[in-house]
PASELO-809047 format. One record per residue (C-alpha): z, y, x; residue in one letter. Coordinates in pm, 1 decimal, always signed. Layout:
c3 Z&c2 Y&c1 X&code A
...
//
This chain:
c3 +4099.9&c2 -2043.2&c1 -10646.1&code X
c3 +3743.9&c2 -2066.5&c1 -10756.6&code X
c3 +3636.8&c2 -2315.2&c1 -11004.6&code X
c3 +3448.8&c2 -2598.5&c1 -10807.8&code X
c3 +3560.4&c2 -2503.8&c1 -10467.2&code X
c3 +3899.9&c2 -2688.8&c1 -10418.7&code X
c3 +3908.0&c2 -2655.1&c1 -10043.3&code X
c3 +3864.1&c2 -2280.1&c1 -9930.6&code X
c3 +4025.2&c2 -1973.7&c1 -10092.5&code X
c3 +3768.2&c2 -1697.4&c1 -10165.8&code X
c3 +3944.6&c2 -1364.8&c1 -10170.3&code X
c3 +3617.6&c2 -1146.9&c1 -10164.5&code X
c3 +3338.5&c2 -1345.3&c1 -10392.4&code X
c3 +3002.9&c2 -1242.8&c1 -10265.1&code X
c3 +2659.6&c2 -1322.1&c1 -10434.6&code X
c3 +2449.2&c2 -1581.2&c1 -10256.9&code X
c3 +2226.2&c2 -1416.8&c1 -10028.3&code X
c3 +1899.1&c2 -1245.4&c1 -10109.0&code X
c3 +1622.6&c2 -1491.6&c1 -10169.0&code X
c3 +1808.5&c2 -1754.3&c1 -10020.7&code X
c3 +1756.4&c2 -1619.2&c1 -9680.5&code X
c3 +2063.5&c2 -1791.5&c1 -9527.2&code X
c3 +2137.2&c2 -2150.7&c1 -9488.9&code X
c3 +2502.6&c2 -2045.0&c1 -9386.2&code X
c3 +2650.4&c2 -1728.4&c1 -9492.8&code X
c3 +3001.9&c2 -1690.7&c1 -9400.9&code X
c3 +3227.6&c2 -1403.7&c1 -9455.9&code X
c3 +3573.9&c2 -1305.3&c1 -9363.3&code X
c3 +3664.5&c2 -1700.6&c1 -9271.4&code X
c3 +4051.9&c2 -1679.1&c1 -9160.2&code X
c3 +4260.0&c2 -1967.4&c1 -9062.4&code X
c3 +4638.0&c2 -1977.3&c1 -8940.9&code X
c3 +4798.1&c2 -2299.7&c1 -8894.1&code X
c3 +5130.4&c2 -2328.3&c1 -8998.6&code X
c3 +5175.5&c2 -1990.3&c1 -9015.8&code X
c3 +5176.4&c2 -1943.6&c1 -8616.4&code X
c3 +4845.6&c2 -2027.2&c1 -8457.5&code X
c3 +4581.0&c2 -1781.1&c1 -8556.6&code X
c3 +4269.9&c2 -2007.0&c1 -8532.5&code X
c3 +4013.3&c2 -1776.3&c1 -8710.7&code X
c3 +4019.0&c2 -1402.4&c1 -8739.0&code X
c3 +3777.3&c2 -1261.1&c1 -9017.6&code X
c3 +3468.7&c2 -1491.4&c1 -8907.4&code X
c3 +3119.0&c2 -1325.0&c1 -9020.4&code X
c3 +2840.4&c2 -1534.2&c1 -8910.7&code X
c3 +2496.1&c2 -1604.7&c1 -9074.2&code X
c3 +2208.3&c2 -1877.7&c1 -8996.3&code X
c3 +1869.9&c2 -1880.0&c1 -9109.3&code X
c3 +1686.6&c2 -2145.6&c1 -9284.3&code X
c3 +1475.4&c2 -2384.4&c1 -9047.9&code X
c3 +1634.9&c2 -2240.6&c1 -8718.2&code X
c3 +1850.6&c2 -2442.7&c1 -8450.0&code X
c3 +2181.9&c2 -2253.0&c1 -8434.5&code X
c3 +2439.5&c2 -2292.0&c1 -8149.0&code X
c3 +2797.0&c2 -2214.7&c1 -8165.4&code X
c3 +2962.4&c2 -2153.1&c1 -7840.4&code X
c3 +3318.0&c2 -2063.4&c1 -7718.0&code X
c3 +3575.6&c2 -2191.7&c1 -7482.1&code X
c3 +3842.0&c2 -2467.8&c1 -7594.3&code X
c3 +4049.9&c2 -2333.5&c1 -7831.7&code X
c3 +3833.2&c2 -2059.8&c1 -7950.4&code X
c3 +3825.5&c2 -2235.4&c1 -8311.4&code X
c3 +3475.5&c2 -2384.1&c1 -8316.1&code X
c3 +3568.5&c2 -2709.1&c1 -8467.8&code X
c3 +3805.9&c2 -2534.7&c1 -8706.0&code X
c3 +3508.9&c2 -2323.2&c1 -8824.4&code X
c3 +3296.5&c2 -2649.7&c1 -8870.7&code X
c3 +3558.4&c2 -2850.0&c1 -9068.9&code X
c3 +3611.6&c2 -2543.1&c1 -9288.5&code X
c3 +3240.3&c2 -2545.3&c1 -9388.8&code X
c3 +3265.7&c2 -2930.8&c1 -9430.9&code X
c3 +3582.3&c2 -2892.6&c1 -9625.2&code X
c3 +3785.5&c2 -3103.9&c1 -9366.8&code X
c3 +4024.8&c2 -2805.7&c1 -9317.9&code X
c3 +4143.6&c2 -2555.2&c1 -9574.0&code X
c3 +4097.8&c2 -2191.0&c1 -9493.7&code X
c3 +4363.4&c2 -1947.5&c1 -9558.5&code X
c3 +4084.6&c2 -1706.4&c1 -9668.9&code X
c3 +3702.8&c2 -1745.4&c1 -9669.0&code X
c3 +3383.3&c2 -1649.2&c1 -9872.3&code X
c3 +3030.6&c2 -1698.1&c1 -9839.5&code X
c3 +2759.6&c2 -1965.4&c1 -9929.0&code X
c3 +2621.1&c2 -2286.9&c1 -9771.6&code X
c3 +2279.5&c2 -2373.3&c1 -9881.8&code X
c3 +2305.8&c2 -2097.4&c1 -10146.3&code X
c3 +2604.3&c2 -2249.3&c1 -10291.4&code X
c3 +2972.6&c2 -2146.8&c1 -10249.9&code X
c3 +3140.2&c2 -2304.0&c1 -9942.3&code X
c3 +3301.0&c2 -2608.7&c1 -10060.7&code X
c3 +3052.8&c2 -2691.7&c1 -10329.7&code X
c3 +2973.3&c2 -3050.7&c1 -10357.1&code X
c3 +2631.2&c2 -2995.4&c1 -10450.2&code X
c3 +2546.8&c2 -2834.1&c1 -10139.6&code X
c3 +2766.7&c2 -3098.8&c1 -9911.8&code X
c3 +2530.1&c2 -3357.7&c1 -10069.1&code X
c3 +2265.0&c2 -3179.9&c1 -9868.2&code X
c3 +2434.0&c2 -3177.0&c1 -9554.7&code X
c3 +2415.9&c2 -3425.8&c1 -9283.1&code X
c3 +2746.0&c2 -3418.4&c1 -9061.9&code X
c3 +2850.4&c2 -3560.6&c1 -8716.5&code X
c3 +3222.7&c2 -3478.7&c1 -8641.5&code X
c3 +3359.4&c2 -3420.6&c1 -8301.2&code X
c3 +3540.7&c2 -3747.6&c1 -8169.5&code X
c3 +3392.4&c2 -3936.8&c1 -8460.6&code X
c3 +3507.7&c2 -4303.4&c1 -8491.9&code X
c3 +3315.1&c2 -4570.2&c1 -8693.5&code X
c3 +3461.0&c2 -4929.7&c1 -8761.3&code X
c3 +3420.6&c2 -5132.9&c1 -8450.5&code X
c3 +3323.5&c2 -5450.2&c1 -8641.4&code X
c3 +3024.0&c2 -5299.7&c1 -8792.5&code X
c3 +2686.6&c2 -5334.2&c1 -8660.0&code X
c3 +2491.3&c2 -5007.7&c1 -8593.5&code X
c3 +2277.0&c2 -5108.5&c1 -8893.0&code X
c3 +2560.8&c2 -5200.0&c1 -9117.2&code X
c3 +2725.1&c2 -4828.6&c1 -9013.5&code X
c3 +2415.2&c2 -4651.3&c1 -9129.4&code X
c3 +2387.0&c2 -4848.7&c1 -9438.0&code X
c3 +2738.7&c2 -4782.2&c1 -9505.7&code X
c3 +2768.5&c2 -4431.9&c1 -9448.4&code X
c3 +2428.6&c2 -4370.4&c1 -9629.5&code X
c3 +2583.0&c2 -4578.7&c1 -9917.6&code X
c3 +2888.7&c2 -4302.2&c1 -9939.5&code X
c3 +2610.6&c2 -4026.8&c1 -9951.9&code X
c3 +2452.4&c2 -4193.9&c1 -10242.1&code X
c3 +2151.0&c2 -4293.4&c1 -10099.2&code X
c3 +1964.5&c2 -4560.5&c1 -10286.7&code X
c3 +1979.1&c2 -4923.5&c1 -10142.9&code X
c3 +1604.1&c2 -4941.9&c1 -10055.9&code X
c3 +1581.0&c2 -4592.6&c1 -9905.8&code X
c3 +1891.4&c2 -4693.6&c1 -9691.1&code X
c3 +1716.0&c2 -4977.0&c1 -9522.5&code X
c3 +1386.0&c2 -4793.2&c1 -9460.3&code X
c3 +1568.5&c2 -4504.2&c1 -9352.1&code X
c3 +1795.4&c2 -4690.5&c1 -9103.5&code X
c3 +1507.0&c2 -4867.1&c1 -8944.8&code X
c3 +1309.7&c2 -4538.3&c1 -8875.1&code X
c3 +1640.1&c2 -4364.9&c1 -8744.7&code X
c3 +1739.6&c2 -4661.7&c1 -8508.3&code X
c3 +1390.7&c2 -4608.2&c1 -8351.2&code X
c3 +1396.9&c2 -4228.2&c1 -8337.8&code X
c3 +1750.6&c2 -4241.8&c1 -8143.5&code X
c3 +1666.2&c2 -4547.6&c1 -7929.7&code X
c3 +1891.6&c2 -4794.2&c1 -8062.1&code X
c3 +1650.5&c2 -5039.6&c1 -8228.8&code X
c3 +1738.9&c2 -5306.2&c1 -8008.3&code X
c3 +2086.9&c2 -5267.4&c1 -8055.1&code X
c3 +2085.3&c2 -5217.5&c1 -8407.8&code X
c3 +2261.3&c2 -5579.1&c1 -8477.4&code X
c3 +2541.9&c2 -5534.0&c1 -8213.1&code X
c3 +2876.4&c2 -5450.3&c1 -8319.0&code X
c3 +2968.9&c2 -5088.5&c1 -8263.0&code X
c3 +3266.1&c2 -5199.7&c1 -8054.3&code X
c3 +3035.1&c2 -5311.4&c1 -7764.5&code X
c3 +2855.2&c2 -4977.2&c1 -7772.0&code X
c3 +2913.4&c2 -4719.4&c1 -7503.0&code X
c3 +3033.7&c2 -4364.7&c1 -7578.8&code X
c3 +2650.6&c2 -4263.7&c1 -7548.7&code X
c3 +2555.3&c2 -4524.8&c1 -7746.5&code X
c3 +2809.1&c2 -4434.8&c1 -8044.4&code X
c3 +2673.6&c2 -4067.6&c1 -8024.4&code X
c3 +2313.1&c2 -4190.4&c1 -8096.4&code X
c3 +2414.6&c2 -4386.5&c1 -8381.5&code X
c3 +2651.2&c2 -4088.8&c1 -8484.0&code X
c3 +2352.8&c2 -3870.4&c1 -8511.5&code X
c3 +2127.3&c2 -4128.9&c1 -8696.9&code X
c3 +2405.2&c2 -4158.7&c1 -8971.9&code X
c3 +2410.8&c2 -3764.0&c1 -8995.4&code X
c3 +2043.2&c2 -3788.7&c1 -9083.8&code X
c3 +2034.5&c2 -4088.8&c1 -9323.9&code X
c3 +2069.0&c2 -3868.6&c1 -9630.4&code X
c3 +1765.3&c2 -3653.2&c1 -9518.4&code X
c3 +1966.2&c2 -3342.5&c1 -9535.7&code X
c3 +1835.5&c2 -2982.3&c1 -9564.2&code X
c3 +2114.8&c2 -2869.2&c1 -9318.7&code X
c3 +2251.5&c2 -3076.6&c1 -9031.0&code X
c3 +2587.6&c2 -2995.5&c1 -8868.4&code X
c3 +2654.5&c2 -3155.5&c1 -8529.4&code X
c3 +2960.2&c2 -3104.6&c1 -8345.8&code X
c3 +2942.8&c2 -3182.9&c1 -7977.9&code X
c3 +2655.6&c2 -3431.8&c1 -8034.9&code X
c3 +2565.3&c2 -3511.5&c1 -7650.4&code X
c3 +2954.3&c2 -3558.9&c1 -7565.8&code X
c3 +2936.2&c2 -3879.0&c1 -7340.5&code X
c3 +2561.2&c2 -3916.4&c1 -7344.1&code X
c3 +2356.5&c2 -3941.0&c1 -7010.6&code X
c3 +2066.2&c2 -3722.4&c1 -6943.1&code X
c3 +1815.5&c2 -3937.5&c1 -7094.7&code X
c3 +2015.3&c2 -3944.4&c1 -7416.8&code X
c3 +2050.1&c2 -3562.7&c1 -7404.0&code X
c3 +1682.4&c2 -3522.0&c1 -7376.3&code X
c3 +1630.3&c2 -3755.9&c1 -7669.6&code X
c3 +1861.6&c2 -3553.6&c1 -7876.7&code X
c3 +1702.5&c2 -3253.3&c1 -7796.0&code X
c3 +1354.6&c2 -3398.8&c1 -7913.4&code X
c3 +1530.2&c2 -3501.4&c1 -8238.0&code X
c3 +1637.8&c2 -3156.2&c1 -8287.9&code X
c3 +1310.0&c2 -3013.8&c1 -8225.5&code X
c3 +1152.3&c2 -3282.5&c1 -8475.4&code X
c3 +1414.5&c2 -3153.5&c1 -8729.4&code X
c3 +1315.3&c2 -2787.8&c1 -8672.2&code X
c3 +927.7&c2 -2875.3&c1 -8719.4&code X
c3 +1022.1&c2 -3058.8&c1 -9054.6&code X
c3 +1212.2&c2 -2711.8&c1 -9167.1&code X
c3 +1550.5&c2 -2848.0&c1 -9152.7&code X
c3 +1825.0&c2 -2618.6&c1 -9016.3&code X
c3 +2054.1&c2 -2729.5&c1 -8762.9&code X
c3 +2400.2&c2 -2594.0&c1 -8676.8&code X
c3 +2504.6&c2 -2711.5&c1 -8338.3&code X
c3 +2837.0&c2 -2696.6&c1 -8166.5&code X
c3 +2830.4&c2 -2779.9&c1 -7790.4&code X
c3 +2977.6&c2 -2703.1&c1 -7452.1&code X
c3 +2654.0&c2 -2759.0&c1 -7278.9&code X
c3 +2520.1&c2 -2428.4&c1 -7262.7&code X
c3 +2175.8&c2 -2566.9&c1 -7055.3&code X
c3 +2120.8&c2 -2773.0&c1 -7371.9&code X
c3 +2177.5&c2 -2514.1&c1 -7610.4&code X
c3 +1950.2&c2 -2267.0&c1 -7418.6&code X
c3 +1683.5&c2 -2508.0&c1 -7451.0&code X
c3 +1688.5&c2 -2569.9&c1 -7815.6&code X
c3 +1853.1&c2 -2279.4&c1 -7998.2&code X
c3 +1679.5&c2 -2000.9&c1 -8173.3&code X
c3 +1999.4&c2 -1811.0&c1 -8219.1&code X
c3 +2369.8&c2 -1844.6&c1 -8093.5&code X
c3 +2714.0&c2 -1700.2&c1 -8173.0&code X
c3 +2998.1&c2 -1663.0&c1 -7939.3&code X
c3 +3323.0&c2 -1737.8&c1 -8052.3&code X
c3 +3632.2&c2 -1609.7&c1 -7838.7&code X
c3 +3989.1&c2 -1619.1&c1 -7942.6&code X
c3 +3904.4&c2 -1697.5&c1 -8327.3&code X
c3 +3632.8&c2 -1390.3&c1 -8349.6&code X
c3 +3261.1&c2 -1380.2&c1 -8317.3&code X
c3 +3188.7&c2 -1162.1&c1 -8016.2&code X
c3 +2817.4&c2 -1192.8&c1 -8002.0&code X
c3 +2559.2&c2 -1308.4&c1 -8235.6&code X
c3 +2160.8&c2 -1321.8&c1 -8216.2&code X
c3 +1892.8&c2 -1459.3&c1 -8052.8&code X
c3 +1900.0&c2 -1524.3&c1 -7663.9&code X
c3 +1643.9&c2 -1255.2&c1 -7584.2&code X
c3 +1861.7&c2 -1000.9&c1 -7812.4&code X
c3 +2162.3&c2 -1082.5&c1 -7625.3&code X
c3 +2001.4&c2 -1069.9&c1 -7271.0&code X
c3 +1745.7&c2 -804.8&c1 -7324.6&code X
c3 +1963.9&c2 -559.9&c1 -7108.8&code X
c3 +1974.7&c2 -785.7&c1 -6824.1&code X
c3 +1581.7&c2 -830.6&c1 -6809.2&code X
c3 +1461.9&c2 -724.1&c1 -6466.3&code X
c3 +1198.0&c2 -794.7&c1 -6196.2&code X
c3 +1293.7&c2 -904.9&c1 -5840.5&code X
c3 +1089.9&c2 -835.0&c1 -5537.4&code X
c3 +1136.0&c2 -1022.1&c1 -5232.3&code X
c3 +982.4&c2 -897.3&c1 -4912.3&code X
c3 +1032.4&c2 -972.2&c1 -4555.5&code X
c3 +1245.9&c2 -729.8&c1 -4327.8&code X
c3 +1461.5&c2 -442.3&c1 -4474.7&code X
c3 +1420.8&c2 -247.5&c1 -4774.5&code X
c3 +1200.8&c2 +66.0&c1 -4718.1&code X
c3 +1368.9&c2 +401.4&c1 -4730.3&code X
c3 +1191.4&c2 +537.1&c1 -5018.5&code X
c3 +1281.9&c2 +229.5&c1 -5243.9&code X
c3 +1669.1&c2 +313.2&c1 -5171.3&code X
c3 +1582.3&c2 +689.2&c1 -5285.9&code X
c3 +1427.2&c2 +577.6&c1 -5621.9&code X
c3 +1698.4&c2 +556.8&c1 -5916.9&code X
c3 +1508.2&c2 +265.3&c1 -6087.0&code X
c3 +1520.8&c2 +23.4&c1 -5773.0&code X
c3 +1822.7&c2 -152.0&c1 -5640.0&code X
c3 +1809.8&c2 -256.9&c1 -5317.8&code X
c3 +1991.7&c2 -543.9&c1 -5158.4&code X
c3 +1979.5&c2 -786.6&c1 -4864.3&code X
c3 +1820.8&c2 -1149.4&c1 -4956.7&code X
c3 +1912.1&c2 -1362.5&c1 -4670.2&code X
c3 +1819.4&c2 -1340.2&c1 -4316.8&code X
c3 +1560.9&c2 -1078.5&c1 -4250.8&code X
c3 +1465.3&c2 -1028.4&c1 -4609.1&code X
c3 +1534.7&c2 -771.4&c1 -4883.2&code X
c3 +1530.4&c2 -777.3&c1 -5271.3&code X
c3 +1412.9&c2 -488.6&c1 -5470.5&code X
c3 +1542.0&c2 -510.3&c1 -5828.1&code X
c3 +1395.4&c2 -322.2&c1 -6109.2&code X
c3 +1544.5&c2 -312.2&c1 -6476.1&code X
c3 +1295.4&c2 -398.8&c1 -6753.3&code X
c3 +1062.9&c2 -664.5&c1 -6876.9&code X
c3 +718.0&c2 -485.8&c1 -6868.4&code X
c3 +530.3&c2 -600.0&c1 -6559.2&code X
c3 +328.1&c2 -286.5&c1 -6554.8&code X
c3 +646.3&c2 -104.2&c1 -6437.8&code X
c3 +637.9&c2 -316.2&c1 -6097.4&code X
c3 +271.6&c2 -277.1&c1 -6015.3&code X
c3 +297.2&c2 +56.4&c1 -5835.2&code X
c3 +594.3&c2 -70.6&c1 -5643.8&code X
c3 +376.2&c2 -379.9&c1 -5531.0&code X
c3 +82.0&c2 -164.7&c1 -5455.9&code X
c3 +298.3&c2 +65.0&c1 -5206.3&code X
c3 +442.4&c2 -217.3&c1 -5044.2&code X
c3 +116.2&c2 -371.5&c1 -4992.0&code X
c3 -18.0&c2 -43.4&c1 -4868.8&code X
c3 +232.7&c2 -47.9&c1 -4610.4&code X
c3 +138.2&c2 -420.6&c1 -4476.9&code X
c3 +504.8&c2 -539.7&c1 -4614.1&code X
c3 +476.3&c2 -917.0&c1 -4681.9&code X
c3 +566.5&c2 -1002.5&c1 -5050.8&code X
c3 +781.0&c2 -1340.1&c1 -5055.9&code X
c3 +797.6&c2 -1340.4&c1 -5444.4&code X
c3 +790.7&c2 -1139.1&c1 -5758.0&code X
c3 +1019.1&c2 -1265.4&c1 -6023.6&code X
c3 +1139.1&c2 -1183.6&c1 -6360.9&code X
c3 +1489.5&c2 -1260.8&c1 -6421.6&code X
c3 +1733.8&c2 -1235.7&c1 -6706.9&code X
c3 +2081.9&c2 -1356.0&c1 -6770.5&code X
c3 +2116.3&c2 -1736.8&c1 -6875.2&code X
c3 +2324.5&c2 -1850.0&c1 -7134.8&code X
c3 +2589.2&c2 -1930.5&c1 -6903.6&code X
c3 +2604.3&c2 -1572.1&c1 -6780.5&code X
c3 +2606.0&c2 -1421.2&c1 -7121.3&code X
c3 +2892.7&c2 -1686.4&c1 -7211.3&code X
c3 +3100.5&c2 -1603.5&c1 -6899.2&code X
c3 +3067.0&c2 -1212.5&c1 -6963.1&code X
c3 +3152.1&c2 -1227.6&c1 -7327.8&code X
c3 +3477.4&c2 -1482.7&c1 -7259.4&code X
c3 +3604.1&c2 -1290.0&c1 -6942.9&code X
c3 +3842.6&c2 -983.7&c1 -6961.2&code X
c3 +3647.0&c2 -728.1&c1 -6771.1&code X
c3 +3992.7&c2 -534.9&c1 -6659.1&code X
c3 +4151.4&c2 -863.1&c1 -6508.3&code X
c3 +3845.4&c2 -1103.5&c1 -6445.9&code X
c3 +4006.4&c2 -1405.8&c1 -6616.7&code X
c3 +3873.7&c2 -1595.8&c1 -6901.0&code X
c3 +4040.1&c2 -1505.7&c1 -7206.6&code X
c3 +4251.7&c2 -1785.3&c1 -7320.6&code X
c3 +4383.8&c2 -1908.7&c1 -7672.3&code X
c3 +4713.3&c2 -1782.4&c1 -7634.7&code X
c3 +4629.6&c2 -1424.8&c1 -7528.0&code X
c3 +4564.7&c2 -1308.4&c1 -7901.9&code X
c3 +4818.0&c2 -1542.2&c1 -8091.5&code X
c3 +4698.6&c2 -1887.8&c1 -7992.3&code X
c3 +4357.3&c2 -1918.9&c1 -8167.8&code X
c3 +4305.5&c2 -2293.4&c1 -8187.8&code X
//
């Protein structure tokens, strides 16, 4: 076991990424619980500095296990890589990380301000800085008026807001948030999105684990999809959905016969007395001749819309077995957890 890394077993030592390219650079991360539940299967994952990175996957895919390994809460059977340029498990790197665990629990007898001060003290933030930082963050997460109330009186959404604030008390370079919008109302989710955008503008790196795909699509630069303990897709949303990009032209009446004969056009009904002409690709120039021809025939064009897969579409395609049409469950490959 490498010196200074008591939490993970690194079987393939690797040097830091060139020029510090990656905030997180994981290789061959493997975890089996009690010799039976194979939670992670050789994870390879890279997160660039200054980006918001989303980790997706169905329940039991191994998302929280991966986060806990990075944060040294769980010991990996095998893992190598770096966190902020240091070996995974390095205390030096962890001191520069802000972390909000899933299902976190803070002492109910503490007020919000006291909780922020307490967790910042654990992170060795100087006392004067703790007070200033707590006031700033209470305002940012919309909890200033509740800062002197005990956490036991908070709703789930208010506890999440305080949880996000405590993850930022040490002014981290990397922020790891495990289900940060769990139990938060739409207003709170918008506020947390604004916080993530602010962190990105400050050059921080955010690693986000969430089930709310629409939320991730709005804030993430890149995503990885985890299925049965393996990364099945990783990249920008554009890179992962480029093959689905298309234009849809909706017209009144039936589809023209010439459109049905074109290899690059797919026709389908679009409700009562309307048709859809679907053309693959994202270049607007490709649809102009079709629009001109339709106009030349006196056709009424209802709409012309660029389309691509949503993050939810991409996710469902990744987690669905193409043979059976069923969602891949943890037990299918040895109980990934």
